[in-house]
C-alpha positions in Angstrom: 20.9 0.6 -21.1 19.6 1.0 -17.6 16.1 0.0 -16.5 15.4 3.8 -16.2 16.4 4.3 -19.9 13.8 1.5 -20.7 11.2 3.3 -18.7 11.9 6.6 -20.5 11.4 4.8 -23.8 8.2 3.2 -22.7 7.0 6.6 -21.4 7.4 8.1 -24.9 4.7 5.6 -26.2 2.5 6.2 -23.2 2.7 10.0 -23.5 2.1 9.9 -27.2 -1.4 8.7 -26.7 -2.1 10.2 -23.3 -5.4 12.0 -23.1 -6.1 12.2 -19.4 -4.2 15.4 -18.5 -7.4 17.2 -17.5 -8.3 15.0 -14.5 -8.8 16.8 -11.2 -6.4 16.3 -8.3 -8.9 14.6 -5.9 -9.6 11.0 -6.8 -13.0 10.5 -8.6 -14.0 7.4 -6.4 -12.9 9.1 -3.2 -11.0 6.1 -1.9 -7.5 5.5 -0.7 -5.9 2.0 -1.0 -3.0 1.0 1.1 -1.1 -1.9 -0.5 2.1 -3.8 -0.5 4.9 -2.8 -2.8 5.3 -6.4 -4.1 5.8 -6.4 -7.8 3.3 -9.3 -8.2 0.5 -7.1 -6.8 -1.0 -4.5 -9.2 -3.8 -3.0 -7.1 -5.2 -0.9 -9.9 -5.8 -4.0 -12.1 -6.8 -6.2 -9.2 -9.5 -3.8 -8.0 -10.6 -2.2 -11.3 -9.1 1.2 -10.6 -8.4 3.6 -13.5 -6.2 6.6 -13.7 -7.8 9.4 -11.5 -10.0 7.0 -9.5 -8.1 6.5 -6.2 -5.0 7.2 -4.2 -2.9 4.0 -4.1 -0.3 4.2 -1.3 2.3 1.4 -1.4 4.9 0.3 1.1 6.6 -2.9 2.3 3.7 -5.1 3.6 1.0 -2.5 2.9 1.3 -1.4 6.5 -1.1 1.3 7.7 1.4 2.8 10.2 3.7 3.7 7.3 0.8 5.1 5.2 -0.9 7.2 7.9 0.7 10.5 6.8 -0.4 9.9 3.2 -3.9 8.9 4.3 -4.4 12.1 6.4 -3.4 14.2 3.4 -5.6 12.1 1.1 -8.6 12.7 3.4 -8.1 16.1 4.8 -6.8 17.9 1.6 -8.0 15.7 -1.3 -11.4 14.4 -0.1 -11.2 10.7 0.1 -13.9 9.1 2.2 -13.0 5.4 2.3 -9.8 3.3 3.0 -9.0 -0.2 1.8 -6.0 -2.1 3.2 -4.7 -4.7 0.8 -2.1 -7.3 1.9 -1.2 -10.4 -0.2 -0.2 -14.0 0.1 3.5 -15.1 0.0 4.5 -11.7 1.4 8.1 -11.1 2.2 7.1 -9.5 5.5 6.3 -12.9 6.7 9.9 -14.1 6.3 11.8 -12.1 8.9 11.7 -10.5 12.4 12.9 -7.1 13.4 15.9 -8.7 15.1 16.9 -10.7 12.0 16.8 -7.7 9.7 18.6 -5.6 12.2 21.4 -8.2 12.3 21.6 -8.2 8.5 21.8 -4.5 8.3 24.5 -4.4 11.0 26.5 -7.1 9.1 26.0 -5.6 5.6 26.0 -1.9 6.3 27.6 -1.5 9.7 24.6 0.4 11.0 22.9 -0.2 14.3 19.1 -0.2 13.8 18.3 -2.2 17.0 14.9 -1.1 18.2 13.7 -0.1 14.7 10.3 -1.6 13.9 10.2 -2.7 10.3 6.6 -3.9 10.8 7.0 -7.5 9.9 4.2 -9.9 10.7 3.8 -13.7 11.4 0.1 -14.0 10.6 -1.2 -12.5 7.3 -4.9 -12.2 8.2 -4.0 -10.8 11.6 -1.8 -8.2 10.0 -4.8 -7.0 8.0 -7.0 -6.9 11.1 -4.3 -5.1 13.0 -3.9 -2.5 10.2 -7.7 -1.9 10.0 -7.9 -1.6 13.8 -4.9 0.8 13.8 -6.7 3.1 11.4 -10.0 2.8 13.1 -8.4 3.8 16.4 -6.3 6.6 15.0 -7.6 10.1 16.0 -6.4 11.2 12.6 -9.0 9.1 10.7 -12.6 10.3 11.1 -14.9 7.7 12.7 -17.4 7.9 9.7 -14.8 6.7 7.2 -15.4 3.1 6.1 -12.2 1.0 6.4 -11.9 -2.5 4.8 -9.1 -5.0 4.7 -8.5 -7.8 2.3 -5.9 -10.2 1.0 -4.9 -10.6 -2.6 -3.8 -14.1 -3.6 -0.7 -13.8 -5.8 -1.4 -17.2 -7.4 -5.1 -16.8 -8.3 -5.5 -13.0 -8.5 -8.5 -13.1 -6.2 -9.1 -10.8 -3.4 -10.9 -12.0 -0.2 -12.2 -9.8 2.5 -10.8 -10.1 6.0 -12.1 -7.1 8.0 -14.3 -4.0 8.0 -14.5 -1.2 10.5 
């Protein structure tokens, strides 16, 4: 049995008691959260987000540059009016440089990705500040949109604020 087969079985139980099919497309709390894809981070549980409350956009490192397309759609077409950037402790993005990953890809896959920015970072708090600043300075994000940045601690489950713009 594959993991997907397990997921399909779990979904049968979920769907059997599902009663939220009438929720509107726009998120009720009008917020978009940009978070890392790390399996130890469950943004919905950590931030008290229920089905239908928010858009949660996940990528490696929770990087705003990767999420910009989704954020623009979230705001312009679906009415979100706030952004939260959520990075976390012990992030894999702290463990490599672009050059190291490019060398691994070349060795493993025979593909040249030199010059590709995988958006790693060396300083966790600075990465949050950089992402908040990137969004604040983007012409695609209205200036009246509150933008906050925080770090989730994978050991304690606590979130602490790093930046607001």
